[in-house]
C-alpha positions, -999 to 999 in steps of 0.1 A, spaced: -593 -369 339 -564 -351 362 -532 -365 367 -525 -378 398 -524 -351 422 -489 -346 437 -482 -328 472 -445 -326 486 -428 -304 514 -423 -269 502 -405 -252 532 -393 -211 533 -358 -224 532 -362 -251 505 -376 -224 482 -346 -198 488 -325 -228 477 -345 -232 445 -335 -198 431 -299 -208 432 -304 -239 417 -325 -233 395 -302 -221 367 -281 -253 374 -282 -286 352 -261 -315 345 -257 -341 320 -246 -365 341 -240 -371 379 -205 -360 377 -214 -331 364 -209 -302 374 -231 -270 361 -215 -245 343 -175 -259 346 -158 -272 372 -152 -247 403 -114 -256 399 -118 -238 366 -114 -204 382 -88 -217 405 -106 -221 437 -109 -257 447 -115 -268 487 -129 -299 480 -116 -319 447 -129 -353 432 -141 -362 464 -159 -400 461 -192 -391 485 -213 -422 496 -244 -419 520 -281 -433 526 -319 -415 520 -341 -427 550 -377 -416 563 -385 -455 558 -357 -459 532 -361 -440 495 -366 -459 468 -346 -465 436 -348 -441 414 -353 -413 438 -335 -380 431 -304 -366 448 -284 -337 443 -255 -318 454 -253 -282 461 -223 -261 475 -221 -232 495 -198 -210 511 -196 -220 546 -190 -181 555 -223 -165 543 -241 -199 538 -248 -184 504 -254 -214 472 -229 -216 448 -237 -226 410 -217 -264 415 -243 -285 412 -244 -324 408 -277 -348 406 -274 -384 409 -303 -410 421 -306 -438 446 -293 -469 437 -316 -494 457 -349 -497 475 -324 -493 507 -317 -461 500 -280 -458 492 -265 -435 468 -229 -420 457 -212 -393 441 -178 -396 421 -155 -370 416 -172 -342 438 -151 -306 434 -165 -275 454 -153 -242 460 -160 -245 496 -162 -270 520 -200 -270 528 -226 -283 510 -262 -292 509 -273 -328 499 -313 -329 491 -334 -358 482 -366 -361 466 -388 -391 458 -409 -422 474 -403 -441 506 -411 -472 526 -432 -458 550 -424 -475 588 -464 -474 597 -480 -486 568 -451 -509 556 -457 -498 523 -441 -476 494 -455 -441 501 -484 -426 483 -465 -397 476 -434 -384 472 -413 -364 501 -379 -340 501 -352 -342 529 -319 -322 529 -291 -322 555 -263 -295 551 -227 -308 559 -193 -295 559 -173 -321 536 -137 -314 549 -129 -352 566 -159 -368 556 -169 -391 525 -199 -400 540 -238 -382 538 -267 -394 552 -302 -375 545 -329 -386 571 -356 -363 589 -331 -350 622 -309 -335 591 -337 -321 577 -356 -307 609 -321 -288 616 -316 -271 582 -338 -242 587 -327 -235 620 -291 -240 611 -295 -213 582 -315 -187 610 -284 -192 635 -253 -188 611 -265 -162 581 -254 -129 580 -243 -138 616 -211 -143 639 -224 -180 652 -197 -205 624 -213 -230 608 -201 -256 631 -215 -242 661 -245 -235 645 -249 -275 636 -242 -280 667 -265 -255 686 -295 -268 660 -286 -303 665 -289 -302 706 -321 -280 699 -339 -307 676 -335 -334 699 -344 -315 732 -378 -310 708 -387 -340 711 -375 -347 752 -343 -366 737 -308 -368 753 -277 -386 750 -273 -383 713 -234 -377 703 -231 -386 671 -234 -361 642 -270 -364 624 -254 -369 590 -239 -398 608 -268 -416 617 -287 -453 600 -321 -467 613 -310 -499 599 -277 -500 625 -283 -509 661 -271 -489 691 -290 -457 708 -283 -427 684 -297 -448 660 -328 -457 677 -335 -419 685 -329 -416 642 -359 -441 638 -376 -428 672 -381 -395 652 -387 -409 618 -418 -426 632 -431 -399 657 -434 -374 629 -457 -400 612 -484 -395 640 -522 -395 627 -512 -381 599 -513 -398 561 -486 -399 529 -502 -366 517 -501 -348 549 -463 -356 563 -450 -328 539 -472 -303 554 -458 -318 594 -424 -318 584 -430 -283 574 -446 -272 604 -418 -290 629 -391 -276 610 -406 -240 608 -413 -242 646 -377 -252 654 -364 -225 628 -377 -199 648 -369 -202 682 -355 -239 683 -384 -259 696 -421 -269 688 -452 -254 700 -466 -275 730 -497 -283 708 -474 -304 691 -457 -319 716 -494 -328 725 -503 -345 699 -474 -366 693 -477 -378 734 -509 -387 728 -504 -407 692 -472 -422 714 -494 -436 741 -522 -449 721 -492 -467 697 -474 -480 726 -510 -495 737 -523 -506 708 -494 -525 697 -486 -499 663 -446 -503 677 -447 -538 673 -465 -538 636 -435 -507 630 -406 -532 644 -420 -564 620 -423 -537 592 -387 -524 592 -376 -562 596 -398 -579 568 -371 -551 545 -348 -571 553 -321 -539 553 -308 -543 591 -295 -569 605 -310 -557 641 -333 -531 643 -323 -508 668 -349 -502 701 -365 -471 691 -395 -483 714 -376 -472 743 -371 -439 728 -406 -430 722 -414 -446 763 -391 -421 775 -408 -394 751 -442 -403 767 -431 -405 801 -410 -376 802 -439 -351 785 -463 -370 811 -447 -358 838 -443 -322 831 -479 -318 819 -497 -337 847 -536 -342 845 -541 -305 837 -542 -311 796 -564 -338 809 -560 -359 775 -538 -386 801 -563 -382 828 -578 -419 836 -612 -406 849 -617 -383 819 -608 -410 793 -627 -437 809 -656 -435 796 -641 -432 759 -651 -460 736 -619 -482 736 -630 -500 702 -629 -462 680 -600 -446 668 -595 -411 686 -576 -378 671 -569 -354 693 -567 -311 698 -550 -293 721 -567 -259 732 -543 -230 729 -559 -209 755 -551 -230 786 -535 -259 770 -563 -287 780 -564 -319 752 -597 -333 736 -601 -366 721 -617 -360 688 -638 -381 663 -650 -384 626 -687 -396 621 -694 -394 583 -685 -358 570 -681 -342 602 -653 -341 629 -663 -338 665 -648 -336 699 -652 -365 716 -658 -348 751 -675 -320 767 -658 -282 766 -637 -275 798 -628 -241 791 -630 -214 822 -607 -186 821 -632 -157 817 -603 -131 823 -595 -141 785 -631 -146 780 -658 -120 796 -684 -134 787 -677 -167 809 -678 -146 839 -710 -154 862 -725 -177 830 -703 -209 835 -710 -238 862 -692 -272 872 -726 -295 880 -729 -290 920 -702 -268 919 -677 -294 919 -646 -298 901 -644 -335 899 -672 -331 878 -661 -305 855 -631 -329 852 -652 -358 834 -684 -341 819 -669 -306 815 -684 -272 820 -721 -258 818 -727 -227 800 -753 -203 792 -757 -201 757 -748 -167 753 -713 -176 768 -714 -205 752 -712 -177 718 -689 -159 728 -718 -130 736 -691 -103 744 -672 -108 713 -699 -111 695 -713 -70 706 -679 -60 698 -670 -74 665 -653 -48 644 -670 -63 610 -703 -71 624 -714 -62 655 -743 -80 670 -761 -76 704 -765 -114 721 -776 -109 756 -746 -91 771 -773 -66 784 -791 -70 818 -825 -65 797 -812 -97 780 -811 -81 745 -823 -101 711 -795 -114 695 -794 -104 655 -775 -132 640 -777 -142 606 -772 -182 598 -737 -177 597 -708 -204 618 -697 -189 651 -668 -202 675 -683 -187 704 -658 -202 726 -650 -228 705 -609 -232 704 -595 -219 673 -604 -237 640 -636 -248 657 -671 -240 663 -704 -243 683 -728 -266 663 -752 -253 643 -788 -268 646 -783 -282 611 -750 -296 623 -767 -316 649 -795 -324 625 -768 -343 603 -749 -359 634 -785 -375 644 -795 -390 606 -754 -406 609 -761 -420 633 -796 -432 628 -826 -412 636 -843 -394 659 -855 -425 675 -823 -444 677 -798 -421 674 -794 -416 710 -783 -450 722 -755 -445 692 -743 -412 706 -744 -426 747 -709 -436 761 -710 -470 772 -700 -459 808 -707 -432 829 -744 -432 828 -746 -446 867 -721 -421 880 -752 -405 896 -774 -432 906 -773 -473 907 -796 -476 873 -787 -489 838 -791 -466 808 -757 -467 790 -754 -464 755 -740 -486 724 -713 -455 716 -705 -472 683 -696 -438 667 -675 -431 695 -695 -397 706 -693 -408 740 -721 -385 756 -729 -384 792 -758 -373 814 -739 -337 827 -774 -322 837 -779 -289 835 -782 -259 853 -813 -240 859 -818 -202 859 -854 -201 870 -842 -220 900 -804 -217 900 -800 -250 906 -786 -279 891 -813 -310 877 -806 -341 856 -776 -351 863 -773 -388 855 -803 -382 835 -799 -357 803 -772 -353 779 -779 -313 763 -753 -296 742 -761 -262 727 -766 -252 693 -755 -214 674 -794 -211 666 -817 -188 681 -855 -189 688 -869 -156 695 -861 -132 723 -849 -161 753 -842 -195 737 -820 -216 717 -821 -247 700 -800 -277 715 -793 -316 710 -810 -337 739 -800 -373 749 -820 -392 777 -808 -419 802 -837 -446 792 -843 -436 757 -829 -441 724 -842 -404 714 -815 -380 695 -842 -345 695 -841 -311 685 -848 -286 712 -851 -252 727 -841 -238 762 -841 -206 777 -800 -188 764 -798 -184 809 -793 -220 811 -766 -240 813 -758 -266 791 -727 -286 780 -704 -276 748 -689 -298 719 -671 -284 693 -672 -290 654 -640 -288 634 -642 -251 613 -637 -219 616 -664 -192 622 -672 -175 583 -689 -141 586 -706 -129 558 -688 -96 538 -711 -86 514 -702 -78 476 -675 -68 451 -682 -49 417 -657 -54 391 -645 -21 377 -635 -33 347 -664 -47 338 -691 -38 362 -699 -73 372 -707 -81 412 -698 -111 431 -705 -118 470 -680 -120 489 -678 -138 527 -650 -144 558 -639 -175 566 -612 -172 602 -591 -142 591 -594 -142 554 -623 -127 531 -630 -148 499 -649 -145 467 -677 -167 472 -687 -169 435 -661 -180 406 -649 -148 387 -663 -147 353 -638 -116 336 -629 -120 303 -598 -106 286 -608 -83 256 -578 -80 231 -573 -58 200 -592 -77 179 -619 -91 204 -612 -130 212 -600 -144 241 -580 -178 238 -567 -179 272 -598 -182 289 -632 -200 285 -667 -211 286 -671 -249 295 -682 -264 257 -676 -227 245 -711 -218 258 -718 -185 273 -746 -201 294 -724 -222 315 -699 -191 319 -732 -175 337 -736 -203 357 -699 -213 367 -677 -186 358 -650 -191 336 -623 -214 336 -586 -195 327 -554 -214 319 -524 -207 345 -507 -180 326 -542 -161 328 -549 -165 359 -514 -147 370 -523 -126 343 -485 -130 321 -494 -102 296 -493 -79 328 -523 -62 322 -529 -55 355 -495 -55 374 -461 -64 364 -454 -89 391 -463 -123 367 -450 -107 333 -444 -135 309 -451 -162 332 -464 -198 312 -462 -232 313 -427 -234 305 -418 -201 319 -414 -195 357 -413 -164 386 -388 -164 413 -411 -152 439 -429 -185 453 -462 -174 477 -459 -138 470 -487 -117 461 -500 -121 426 -530 -102 416 -535 -121 384 -565 -119 367 -583 -108 402 -604 -69 406 -585 -46 422 -578 -49 464 -577 -84 459 -552 -115 446 -548 -152 432 -548 -171 463 -509 -186 472 -512 -225 483 -504 -212 517 -537 -194 516 -553 -224 502 -543 -239 529 -550 -215 555 -592 -217 541 -582 -258 543 -579 -257 574 -601 -237 587 -635 -254 578 -616 -288 576 -614 -320 553 -646 -323 552 -659 -314 510 -698 -308 519 -691 -274 539 -681 -256 513 -699 -274 489 -725 -258 472 -761 -272 470 -780 -287 438 -757 -311 426 -765 -346 420 -726 -358 424 -728 -336 456 -760 -347 472 -746 -344 510 -736 -307 501 -744 -285 534 -723 -257 523 -725 -237 563 -697 -214 550 -710 -203 522 -682 -205 503 -704 -222 473 -674 -241 454 -692 -251 425 -682 -278 404 -676 -260 371 -649 -292 361 -623 -279 336 -606 -274 300 -575 -295 285 -566 -292 250 -592 -288 238 -617 -310 258 -638 -304 287 -644 -327 310 -654 -330 349 -685 -312 353 -712 -311 379 -681 -335 393 -649 -310 405 -643 -284 413 -607 -273 404 -592 -232 415 -560 -223 408 -531 -210 428 -501 -183 423 -478 -210 432 -459 -236 409 -451 -270 421 -414 -271 425 -400 -308 413 -370 -308 428 -348 -284 408 -358 -268 384 -337 -267 351 -335 -239 326 -362 -223 350 -386 -240 333 -421 -252 353 -447 -268 339 -470 -275 367 -485 -252 392 -510 -264 427 -546 -256 426 -571 -263 452 -599 -292 448 -633 -303 459 -646 -338 447 -674 -356 462 -655 -370 486 -621 -350 492 -606 -315 492 -573 -312 490 -552 -281 490 -525 -291 470 -530 -307 435 -507 -299 410 -520 -294 369 -500 -287 338 -506 -250 335 -520 -254 301 -550 -267 319 -581 -244 321 -593 -242 357 -619 -217 378 -605 -188 398 -617 -174 428 -599 -147 446 -593 -132 482 -587 -98 492 -556 -78 501 
């Protein structure tokens, strides 16, 4: 089986530093790669002893710590490199006799850490970094704040008139402002989560807030997201802030902050844990004041029907800033509130085709809007789609909608879509069956808002359906408010009707049925970006034809590559059929070593010539054609990450049907991931159990020494998990999917 999979933060700035560090090596904690800088006669720092602590929570004993020299004026890294380790689980480290040609340096730590929320050692490694000026300094701490300011400092100072000192000062102010924190006067590299004081409380508060609703695997991506946003314009986007505010609200109410304090105290490293709770409360309050009820997330009226026993997440609709609770039910991720999007200027399909019940905004505030089916499908956009135009009832004659079995975003937020009929059926099956699921899906309150009658549900899954009623085109009036909940699907029936899911006040049923597309019903969105079939491609090298599809803005092969290298002797030792049998190649495609996947022999392109098991290439995340057909390329881990964000973390939606271990496969995106297994040192394994697809991105473990990189990332799918960054030795043989240039 595969070795443990690892995910770590890889930012643009970090990758830039890797280029300089790749040639460095040291024999001990005091070594300078290539000899002391003093040998060249230029010494700014000589024999400096420097100490510090590395903290997320604290990094554990044995974590790698490095110091890299940097020119203070140009911000270019030198070849002066020191390596050491964290001494104890408190995160402390020391370097002796540091000698540098300039006073500036980059400190970087990589390792496991103690998680403040769980209180336990993290399951994944993390990398944090600090840029500092060592003039008049012998103490440097590495933490979340120093890491968040890194990219911004580089952007402000590199190649510009802004000095390193001024760039640091500005970046620190902007990072604090991004979290609505004021009054911190200490430099970030002086802060310590185990020491009292308001400045240290700010560090601990930010360290905690970046963990909001993410696990150890996702924290690297969260920090990369925040770092990239701050590096670009010195602030976080509103969506990120809204998620943080929502978490802070919940954490203060459900005892999470108390639990965090107890965890930190139990480690025994702090005489007094700083008052981080007040910082988080202040962030929550200031953001609430600025956001107001327009977001909907903090609106008590809108949230009052949600099940308090359910752990909700949330999303922000970037079009209007509204926040919606979300809930995972089985393998599906649903909005737990009805859509309330109404901008008919941005979305012309809505013009005259959506309403608040009884034309009263108070009903929209709680129950969301009612949409015709053509509005819910965003029919104007469908009719003008340049890739695959459809005529979807936008004309006076209510034209027939020629729709396939694709996934349609409709008026849902980016990354979400109008549910297919099949997805509603899966939800019903997950929460009971057609005769009992209704009670489990209905909210526990809100069904007596219209009339003083019983009818509340159990809402055991947090779906929290409300009796929002409908608008009937024939009567041009509103009906069934307080009695029925109706939700559209994307499935069209005949020339005038579409399917939806309905619930009634007095029954336990959840039923699928059709209604006229001109009528108005509620919309619930489900996680996943829209996919549109894009046809086929023919590989001119051997004439094989592959299905393709569009998911979000990417066009992917919908089948595994089956191209075989043909050497002069007719043999191929770099790609394989499972169990060395051609019948498996015909069904599953071929398995390629990483060197074969990136085309290390340069048969088709030059940009990865000579890449292999212990040979790296410097252009991380650059396009590498590899073994792919002309006009296509081997995906980077970033491109796999885009797919992951589009389809979500639920494996069934991209799994091909018909495999015993994937009995829940729905393949609604038609990606048709096949559990083709893999090959390692002559042994074949995991057939019909797991799929693994190479990326062109190498795994970066700290700072590569001697340009040796033995591992690369792959996109993996198992029965219960999707992982966008699984690390494999390069001499594994995995499947290949190509993405269009």
